[in-house]
LOMIDO-79455 format. One record per residue (C-alpha): x, y, z; chain. Coordinates in pm, 1 decimal, padded with zeros to 6 digits, always signed. Each point is the difference from the previous one (the first is absolute). Layout:
{{X; Y; Z}; "A"};
...
//
This chain:
{{+00000.0; +00000.0; +00000.0}; "A"};
{{+00144.3; +00342.9; -00095.9}; "A"};
{{+00079.3; +00250.5; +00272.1}; "A"};
{{-00043.3; +00371.8; -00041.3}; "A"};
{{+00188.9; +00277.5; +00168.9}; "A"};
{{-00156.1; +00340.2; +00061.0}; "A"};
{{+00246.7; +00285.7; -00035.1}; "A"};
{{-00109.8; +00329.3; +00148.4}; "A"};
{{+00191.9; +00309.1; -00100.6}; "A"};
{{-00033.2; +00344.9; +00145.4}; "A"};
{{+00128.9; +00154.1; -00321.6}; "A"};
{{-00308.6; +00008.8; -00221.8}; "A"};
{{+00208.0; +00143.3; -00283.7}; "A"};
{{+00213.9; -00317.1; -00001.1}; "A"};
{{+00316.6; +00209.8; -00034.9}; "A"};
{{-00130.7; +00214.5; -00285.1}; "A"};
{{-00002.4; +00316.3; +00211.8}; "A"};
{{+00370.1; -00044.5; +00080.2}; "A"};
{{+00084.7; -00068.3; -00366.2}; "A"};
{{-00189.1; +00308.8; -00115.2}; "A"};
{{+00156.9; +00222.5; +00266.0}; "A"};
{{+00353.5; -00118.8; -00086.2}; "A"};
{{-00048.4; +00045.3; -00374.6}; "A"};
{{+00151.6; +00302.7; -00167.9}; "A"};
{{-00214.7; +00262.5; -00169.4}; "A"};
{{+00060.8; -00153.8; -00345.0}; "A"};
{{-00000.4; -00367.6; +00098.0}; "A"};
{{-00276.8; -00192.1; -00181.3}; "A"};
{{-00252.1; -00146.5; +00246.2}; "A"};
{{-00268.8; -00253.8; -00078.2}; "A"};
{{-00347.9; +00135.0; +00062.3}; "A"};
{{-00056.6; -00219.4; +00305.1}; "A"};
{{+00318.2; +00144.7; +00156.8}; "A"};
{{-00072.2; +00355.7; -00121.0}; "A"};
{{-00328.0; -00001.8; +00195.1}; "A"};
{{+00214.1; -00014.2; +00316.9}; "A"};
{{+00233.2; +00284.8; -00106.3}; "A"};
{{+00011.0; +00297.2; +00236.4}; "A"};
{{-00148.5; +00215.3; -00280.3}; "A"};
{{-00315.3; -00215.3; +00005.4}; "A"};
{{-00023.9; -00035.0; +00377.3}; "A"};
{{-00283.8; +00142.5; +00200.6}; "A"};
{{+00037.4; +00172.6; +00337.1}; "A"};
{{+00044.2; -00325.7; +00194.6}; "A"};
{{+00248.9; -00153.8; -00244.4}; "A"};
{{-00248.7; -00230.4; -00172.5}; "A"};
{{-00050.9; +00030.8; -00375.4}; "A"};
{{-00224.3; +00286.2; -00102.3}; "A"};
{{-00040.7; -00139.9; -00352.5}; "A"};
{{-00081.2; -00351.9; -00111.7}; "A"};
{{+00155.0; -00206.0; -00276.1}; "A"};
{{-00316.0; +00049.7; -00206.7}; "A"};
{{+00021.6; +00378.2; +00038.7}; "A"};
{{+00359.0; -00001.7; -00127.6}; "A"};
{{-00102.9; -00220.7; -00295.3}; "A"};
{{-00291.8; +00236.2; -00073.8}; "A"};
{{+00232.0; +00302.8; +00004.8}; "A"};
{{+00229.9; -00177.3; -00246.2}; "A"};
{{-00293.0; -00092.3; -00225.4}; "A"};
{{-00122.5; +00363.2; +00000.6}; "A"};
{{+00349.7; +00125.2; -00081.8}; "A"};
{{+00041.7; +00185.6; +00329.9}; "A"};
{{+00281.2; -00219.2; +00137.6}; "A"};
{{+00295.9; -00078.1; -00224.6}; "A"};
{{+00111.4; -00365.7; +00029.1}; "A"};
{{+00301.9; -00187.8; -00125.5}; "A"};
{{-00064.3; -00330.2; -00174.1}; "A"};
{{+00246.6; -00282.7; +00039.0}; "A"};
{{-00154.0; -00283.7; -00194.8}; "A"};
{{-00355.8; -00037.0; +00129.2}; "A"};
{{+00073.5; +00158.7; +00336.2}; "A"};
{{-00076.4; +00360.8; +00090.9}; "A"};
{{+00239.3; +00202.5; +00212.9}; "A"};
{{-00013.4; +00353.2; +00138.7}; "A"};
{{+00258.7; +00205.2; +00183.6}; "A"};
{{-00042.7; +00207.7; +00311.6}; "A"};
{{+00062.7; +00308.4; -00216.7}; "A"};
{{-00290.2; -00104.4; -00229.4}; "A"};
{{-00225.0; -00033.9; +00304.2}; "A"};
{{+00093.0; +00349.7; +00121.2}; "A"};
{{-00065.0; +00148.6; -00345.8}; "A"};
{{-00335.1; -00180.8; -00020.3}; "A"};
{{-00111.5; +00128.1; +00340.2}; "A"};
{{+00106.6; +00356.2; -00085.3}; "A"};
{{-00189.8; -00012.0; -00330.6}; "A"};
{{-00313.9; -00126.4; +00175.6}; "A"};
{{+00008.4; +00267.2; +00269.8}; "A"};
{{-00268.6; +00264.4; -00042.2}; "A"};
{{+00111.4; +00363.0; +00007.1}; "A"};
{{-00075.6; +00172.0; +00325.9}; "A"};
{{-00287.2; +00242.7; -00029.9}; "A"};
{{-00047.8; +00319.3; +00192.3}; "A"};
{{-00294.2; -00012.6; +00239.2}; "A"};
{{-00315.7; +00171.0; -00118.6}; "A"};
{{-00060.6; +00167.9; +00332.6}; "A"};
{{+00143.9; +00026.5; +00345.5}; "A"};
{{+00156.4; +00236.3; +00245.7}; "A"};
{{+00338.0; -00011.7; -00176.5}; "A"};
{{-00147.9; +00154.2; -00315.4}; "A"};
{{+00081.2; +00365.4; -00063.7}; "A"};
{{-00296.8; +00218.8; +00066.0}; "A"};
{{-00155.2; +00169.3; -00298.6}; "A"};
{{-00207.1; +00307.9; +00035.2}; "A"};
{{-00299.8; +00060.4; -00215.6}; "A"};
{{-00031.3; +00328.9; -00180.6}; "A"};
{{-00246.8; +00232.4; +00168.3}; "A"};
{{-00352.8; -00024.9; -00130.4}; "A"};
{{-00106.6; +00284.3; -00220.5}; "A"};
{{-00228.7; +00245.4; +00163.3}; "A"};
{{-00360.0; -00011.7; -00096.6}; "A"};
{{-00114.4; -00244.8; -00258.5}; "A"};
{{+00174.1; -00295.6; -00153.4}; "A"};
{{+00148.9; +00015.6; -00346.4}; "A"};
{{-00235.0; -00003.2; -00287.4}; "A"};
{{+00039.1; -00255.7; -00272.6}; "A"};
{{+00008.9; -00374.8; -00028.8}; "A"};
{{+00249.9; -00100.9; +00264.4}; "A"};
{{-00204.7; -00315.3; +00064.1}; "A"};
{{+00035.2; -00096.1; -00366.2}; "A"};
{{+00377.0; +00053.3; +00012.5}; "A"};
{{+00026.1; -00228.6; +00304.1}; "A"};
{{-00209.1; -00276.2; -00154.9}; "A"};
{{+00186.9; +00013.7; -00331.8}; "A"};
{{+00337.9; -00022.1; +00175.9}; "A"};
{{-00130.8; -00296.6; +00200.7}; "A"};
{{-00115.7; -00165.4; -00319.4}; "A"};
{{+00338.7; +00058.7; -00162.0}; "A"};
{{+00176.6; -00156.1; +00299.0}; "A"};
{{-00232.7; -00299.8; -00013.4}; "A"};
{{+00068.3; -00045.0; -00371.2}; "A"};
{{+00378.4; +00010.7; +00058.9}; "A"};
{{-00035.1; -00266.3; +00269.1}; "A"};
{{-00208.9; -00221.5; -00228.6}; "A"};
{{+00257.5; +00033.3; -00280.6}; "A"};
{{+00283.1; -00092.4; +00238.2}; "A"};
{{-00190.7; -00308.3; +00114.6}; "A"};
{{-00067.6; -00105.6; -00359.9}; "A"};
{{+00373.7; +00008.3; -00073.5}; "A"};
{{+00068.0; -00255.7; +00274.7}; "A"};
//
């Protein structure tokens, strides 16, 4: 009758984390090792990205791989470039106490302006909406 031995390891990366950390910036890493690279690590040291996410980024052309036969490899430098390219630009907040105060021009005395100011506002809104629709169509 066969006997089985249960091996319990505390290192869930099975040494991949150490290999990835010791690799140079231009050393080709297999995708299963690259997942454990410090560039892909989350705040607690576990992988932030999965193997499927790296494969998807390669398929979409976002992550540049090296092919050696049928195997895919990436470098730590490629991972850094990929993460930088995926980072959204930081936007300025729309409101808040850190915003410079703007003063409105004093209201004109008496009556409001004559003319079609309401029409000007609606036509500029329509123009902005049309620009947005055209931008979305181009995607």
